[in-house]
C-alpha positions as CSV (number, residue, x, y, z in Angstrom):
1,X,280.1,68.2,148.4
2,X,276.7,69.5,149.7
3,X,274.9,67.0,147.3
4,X,277.0,64.1,148.6
5,X,276.1,65.1,152.1
6,X,272.4,65.3,151.3
7,X,272.5,61.9,149.6
8,X,274.2,60.4,152.6
9,X,271.6,61.9,154.9
10,X,268.7,60.5,152.8
11,X,270.3,57.1,152.8
12,X,270.6,57.1,156.6
13,X,266.9,58.1,156.9
14,X,265.7,55.6,154.3
15,X,263.2,53.2,155.9
16,X,262.1,51.4,152.8
17,X,262.9,47.6,152.7
18,X,265.5,46.2,150.5
19,X,264.3,44.4,147.4
20,X,265.9,41.3,145.8
21,X,264.4,40.9,142.3
22,X,265.8,37.4,141.9
23,X,263.6,36.2,144.7
24,X,260.4,38.1,143.7
25,X,257.5,36.1,142.4
26,X,256.1,39.1,140.5
27,X,259.3,39.4,138.6
28,X,258.8,35.8,137.5
29,X,255.4,36.5,136.2
30,X,253.3,34.9,138.9
31,X,251.0,37.9,139.4
32,X,251.8,38.1,143.1
33,X,250.7,41.3,144.7
34,X,251.1,40.4,148.4
35,X,253.3,43.3,149.3
36,X,251.1,45.9,147.5
37,X,248.0,44.5,149.1
38,X,249.6,44.6,152.6
39,X,250.9,48.2,152.3
40,X,248.5,50.6,154.2
41,X,249.9,53.6,152.3
42,X,249.7,52.5,148.7
43,X,253.5,53.1,148.4
44,X,254.1,49.9,146.4
45,X,253.6,49.5,142.7
46,X,253.8,45.9,141.2
47,X,254.2,45.2,137.5
48,X,256.9,42.8,136.5
49,X,258.9,44.3,139.3
50,X,258.3,46.0,142.6
51,X,258.7,49.7,143.1
52,X,258.5,51.3,146.6
53,X,258.0,55.0,146.8
54,X,260.3,56.4,149.5
55,X,258.1,59.4,150.1
56,X,255.0,57.3,150.9
57,X,256.8,54.4,152.7
58,X,256.7,54.7,156.5
59,X,258.9,51.6,157.1
60,X,256.2,49.7,158.9
61,X,257.4,46.3,157.5
62,X,254.0,44.9,156.7
63,X,255.1,44.3,153.1
64,X,258.1,42.3,154.4
65,X,255.8,40.2,156.6
66,X,253.5,39.5,153.7
67,X,256.1,38.6,151.1
68,X,256.0,34.7,150.6
69,X,259.5,34.4,149.1
70,X,261.4,36.8,151.4
71,X,262.2,39.1,148.5
72,X,261.7,42.1,150.8
73,X,263.7,42.6,154.0
74,X,264.2,45.4,156.5
75,X,267.3,47.5,156.0
76,X,268.4,47.1,159.6
77,X,268.0,44.4,162.2
78,X,267.1,44.8,165.9
79,X,269.8,44.5,168.4
80,X,269.6,41.6,170.8
81,X,267.5,42.9,173.7
82,X,264.5,41.8,175.8
83,X,262.6,45.0,175.6
84,X,261.7,46.9,172.3
85,X,259.3,49.7,171.7
86,X,257.8,51.1,168.5
87,X,258.7,54.6,167.4
88,X,255.3,56.0,168.6
89,X,256.0,55.0,172.2
90,X,258.2,57.2,174.3
91,X,261.0,55.8,176.4
92,X,264.7,54.9,176.7
93,X,264.6,51.3,175.5
94,X,265.6,50.0,172.0
95,X,263.1,51.2,169.4
96,X,262.1,50.2,165.9
97,X,260.0,52.1,163.4
98,X,257.2,49.6,163.8
99,X,256.9,46.2,165.5
100,X,255.8,44.7,162.2
101,X,259.4,44.9,161.1
102,X,260.3,42.1,163.5
103,X,260.8,38.8,161.7
104,X,260.7,35.4,163.3
105,X,264.5,35.2,163.4
106,X,264.6,38.5,165.2
107,X,262.4,37.1,168.0
108,X,264.5,34.0,168.2
109,X,267.6,36.1,168.6
110,X,266.0,38.2,171.3
111,X,264.4,35.4,173.3
112,X,266.2,34.3,176.5
113,X,265.3,31.4,178.8
114,X,263.3,32.5,181.9
115,X,263.1,36.2,180.7
116,X,260.0,37.5,178.9
117,X,260.4,39.4,175.7
118,X,258.5,42.7,176.1
119,X,257.3,44.6,173.1
120,X,255.6,48.0,173.5
121,X,253.3,49.5,170.9
122,X,250.9,52.4,170.6
123,X,247.3,52.4,169.5
124,X,247.9,50.6,166.1
125,X,244.4,51.1,164.9
126,X,245.0,54.9,164.8
127,X,248.6,54.8,163.9
128,X,249.8,56.5,160.7
129,X,252.8,54.2,160.4
130,X,251.5,50.7,160.5
131,X,247.9,50.6,161.2
132,X,245.5,47.9,162.5
133,X,247.3,45.0,160.7
134,X,250.4,45.3,162.9
135,X,249.3,43.1,165.9
136,X,248.4,40.2,163.6
137,X,251.8,40.5,161.9
138,X,253.5,40.4,165.3
139,X,251.5,37.4,166.3
140,X,252.4,35.6,163.1
141,X,256.1,36.2,163.5
142,X,255.8,35.0,167.2
143,X,254.1,31.8,166.1
144,X,257.0,31.0,163.6
145,X,259.6,31.9,166.3
146,X,257.9,29.5,168.8
147,X,258.2,26.7,166.3
148,X,261.9,27.3,165.9
149,X,262.5,27.7,169.6
150,X,260.6,24.5,170.3
151,X,263.4,22.5,168.6
152,X,265.7,23.9,171.3
153,X,263.4,22.9,174.1
154,X,262.5,26.5,174.7
155,X,259.4,28.7,174.6
156,X,258.9,32.3,173.7
157,X,257.6,34.3,176.6
158,X,256.2,37.3,174.9
159,X,254.4,40.3,176.3
160,X,252.9,42.9,173.9
161,X,251.9,46.1,175.7
162,X,249.9,49.0,174.5
163,X,251.4,52.0,176.3
164,X,252.4,55.6,175.7
165,X,255.7,55.4,177.6
166,X,258.0,52.4,178.1
167,X,261.1,52.3,180.2
168,X,263.0,49.1,181.1
169,X,266.4,49.6,182.8
170,X,269.1,47.3,181.5
171,X,269.9,44.4,183.8
172,X,272.9,45.0,186.1
173,X,274.9,42.2,187.5
174,X,276.4,42.9,190.9
175,X,279.1,40.7,192.2
176,X,281.1,40.9,195.4
177,X,284.9,40.8,195.6
178,X,284.7,37.4,197.4
179,X,282.5,36.0,194.6
180,X,284.9,37.3,192.0
181,X,287.9,35.6,193.8
182,X,285.9,32.4,193.9
183,X,285.5,32.4,190.2
184,X,282.1,34.1,190.1
185,X,283.0,36.2,187.1
186,X,283.8,33.0,185.1
187,X,280.4,31.6,186.1
188,X,278.6,34.7,185.0
189,X,280.3,34.6,181.7
190,X,279.4,30.9,181.3
191,X,275.7,31.6,182.2
192,X,275.6,34.5,179.7
193,X,277.0,32.3,177.0
194,X,274.3,29.7,177.7
195,X,271.6,32.4,177.3
196,X,273.1,33.8,174.1
197,X,274.3,30.6,172.4
198,X,271.6,30.3,169.7
199,X,271.6,34.0,169.1
200,X,275.4,34.0,168.4
201,X,274.9,31.2,166.0
202,X,272.3,33.2,164.1
203,X,274.6,36.2,163.9
204,X,277.4,34.0,162.4
205,X,275.0,33.0,159.6
206,X,274.9,36.5,158.2
207,X,278.6,36.5,157.5
208,X,278.6,33.5,155.3
209,X,275.2,33.9,153.7
210,X,276.8,34.4,150.3
211,X,277.9,30.8,150.2
212,X,274.4,29.6,149.6
213,X,273.9,30.9,146.1
214,X,272.0,34.0,147.1
215,X,269.2,32.4,149.1
216,X,267.1,34.9,151.0
217,X,268.7,35.9,154.3
218,X,265.6,35.3,156.4
219,X,265.4,31.7,155.1
220,X,269.0,31.1,155.9
221,X,268.5,32.4,159.4
222,X,265.6,30.1,160.1
223,X,267.4,27.1,158.7
224,X,270.4,28.1,160.9
225,X,268.2,28.3,163.9
226,X,267.0,24.7,163.3
227,X,270.6,23.5,162.6
228,X,271.8,24.9,166.0
229,X,269.3,22.7,167.7
230,X,271.1,19.7,166.3
231,X,267.9,17.8,165.4
232,X,267.9,14.1,164.6
233,X,267.4,13.2,160.9
234,X,263.8,12.0,161.7
235,X,262.8,15.2,163.5
236,X,259.9,17.0,161.9
237,X,261.0,20.7,161.4
238,X,258.9,23.8,160.7
239,X,259.6,23.8,156.9
240,X,257.6,22.9,153.8
241,X,258.4,21.0,150.7
242,X,256.4,20.4,147.5
243,X,255.2,17.0,146.4
244,X,253.9,16.2,142.9
245,X,250.9,13.9,142.3
246,X,250.2,11.7,139.3
247,X,249.1,13.7,136.3
248,X,252.1,15.9,136.0
249,X,252.8,16.9,132.4
250,X,256.3,18.0,133.1
251,X,255.7,21.4,131.7
252,X,258.1,24.2,132.7
253,X,255.6,26.2,134.8
254,X,256.8,25.2,138.3
255,X,260.5,25.5,137.4
256,X,260.0,29.0,135.9
257,X,257.9,30.1,138.9
258,X,260.4,28.9,141.6
259,X,262.3,32.0,142.8
260,X,265.3,30.0,144.2
261,X,265.7,27.4,141.4
262,X,264.8,24.6,143.8
263,X,263.0,22.7,141.0
264,X,264.3,21.6,137.7
265,X,263.4,19.3,134.8
266,X,265.9,16.7,133.6
267,X,265.6,14.9,130.3
268,X,267.3,11.6,129.8
269,X,269.5,11.4,126.7
270,X,269.1,7.7,126.0
271,X,266.6,6.0,123.6
272,X,264.0,5.7,126.4
273,X,263.6,9.4,126.4
274,X,262.3,9.7,129.9
275,X,262.1,12.9,132.0
276,X,261.9,13.7,135.6
277,X,261.4,16.6,138.0
278,X,264.1,17.1,140.6
279,X,263.9,19.1,143.9
280,X,266.9,20.5,145.7
281,X,265.3,20.4,149.1
282,X,267.3,23.0,151.0
283,X,266.7,25.7,148.4
284,X,262.9,25.6,148.8
285,X,261.6,28.5,150.9
286,X,258.0,27.3,151.0
287,X,256.5,30.2,149.0
288,X,253.9,28.1,147.2
289,X,254.8,29.5,143.8
290,X,255.0,26.1,142.3
291,X,251.5,25.2,143.6
292,X,250.0,28.3,142.1
293,X,251.8,27.9,138.8
294,X,250.9,24.3,138.1
295,X,248.3,24.3,135.2
296,X,247.0,20.8,136.0
297,X,246.9,21.3,139.8
298,X,249.1,18.4,140.9
299,X,251.6,20.2,143.1
300,X,251.0,20.3,146.9
301,X,253.0,21.7,149.8
302,X,253.4,19.4,152.8
303,X,254.5,20.3,156.3
304,X,255.7,16.8,157.6
305,X,259.3,17.5,156.5
306,X,262.1,15.8,158.5
307,X,265.5,17.4,159.0
308,X,267.2,14.5,157.2
309,X,264.9,15.0,154.2
310,X,265.5,18.7,154.0
311,X,269.3,18.5,154.3
312,X,269.5,15.4,152.0
313,X,270.6,15.3,148.4
314,X,268.4,16.4,145.5
315,X,265.5,14.0,145.0
316,X,263.2,13.0,142.2
317,X,259.6,14.2,142.9
318,X,258.2,13.0,139.6
319,X,259.3,10.7,136.8
320,X,257.8,10.0,133.4
321,X,258.9,7.5,130.8
322,X,258.3,8.0,127.1
323,X,255.4,5.7,126.1
324,X,256.2,2.9,123.7
325,X,255.5,3.7,120.1
326,X,252.3,2.2,118.7
327,X,252.6,-0.7,116.3
328,X,253.5,0.5,112.8
329,X,254.7,3.9,113.9
330,X,258.0,5.4,112.7
331,X,260.2,6.2,115.7
332,X,262.6,9.1,115.3
333,X,266.2,8.6,116.3
334,X,267.2,10.2,119.5
335,X,270.8,10.4,118.5
336,X,270.6,14.1,117.2
337,X,269.1,15.2,120.5
338,X,271.7,13.3,122.5
339,X,274.5,14.8,120.4
340,X,273.1,18.3,120.8
341,X,272.9,17.8,124.6
342,X,276.5,16.6,124.7
343,X,277.7,19.5,122.6
344,X,275.9,22.0,124.8
345,X,277.8,20.7,127.8
346,X,274.5,20.5,129.8
347,X,274.5,16.8,130.3
348,X,275.4,15.0,133.5
349,X,276.1,11.3,133.1
350,X,274.4,11.2,129.7
351,X,271.5,13.4,130.8
352,X,270.4,16.8,129.4
353,X,268.9,19.3,131.9
354,X,266.2,21.8,131.3
355,X,266.6,24.4,134.1
356,X,264.2,27.1,132.8
357,X,263.9,30.3,134.8
358,X,262.6,33.8,134.3
359,X,265.9,35.1,133.3
360,X,266.2,32.6,130.4
361,X,262.7,33.1,129.2
């Protein structure tokens, strides 16, 4: 009984981020060390996995901010409020262990039209929790949040204060009996719903996140924030997608490196024997893993992505046809390969797919 109680207490005090191995680039053999390099306390060990030492981890969130594929995430999310302080600042407002734990979607949820979001921090340069890298991490999250809010015609009014004590009383709405009888309460509720509309939409996303084949939660929240703005198909959105230039050799490097299986190779089962590289747009998290993995350096990430393109069906990003056999050459029959593909059940309309990933290798 005592052991169970102690285990429960340790879990409640655990500030280490959650780790999703299926989204980790290091697990897929990319050599990524972004989280370990960002950690100011050497609490992270990266091999073909990521191990976080709870004793050394302070929960600052810098590793979360540095992870390119959203494999790391804070264990808890900040409540919707317009004033937040770090744990080193005294006061009665909502607090987080460190401001670096705030992600772009958190700032979008907390933003309200006409009301500045105020964040209070201590002297980060001399802080034992996060250190001097925290302000830059907050600025980066704010820049991403501003891009998302711009689609709603809104801006992020952000004030970051360096103080020792931070108190912001919660707003109180006073209404007279006459205003109440005139329908004032209904108007207040309507105004409140206008302020919180995009935030409520983001909250709903967390409930059905499992419907997207285990995509990272932060990626889903950002896509949801864009979706709530109801952009036109030709609207450029703050997302990235890969493009493949001429010279692709259709090796499995990019498909194996992709942590969300957005890329896959498809081999035609007919006599032509062509092959192509397909991209499932809305599964791409923009981590650049395919760019780094390409052995012939023909993959690029582009930022001029429209909403219609991102939400559209899978598209072919590269196609290669089998070259014609030289005169006098003996051409092997493609029937055995086609028969094997049909027997394996991996063909779609006469095609065999090659969806290599780290789990299969």
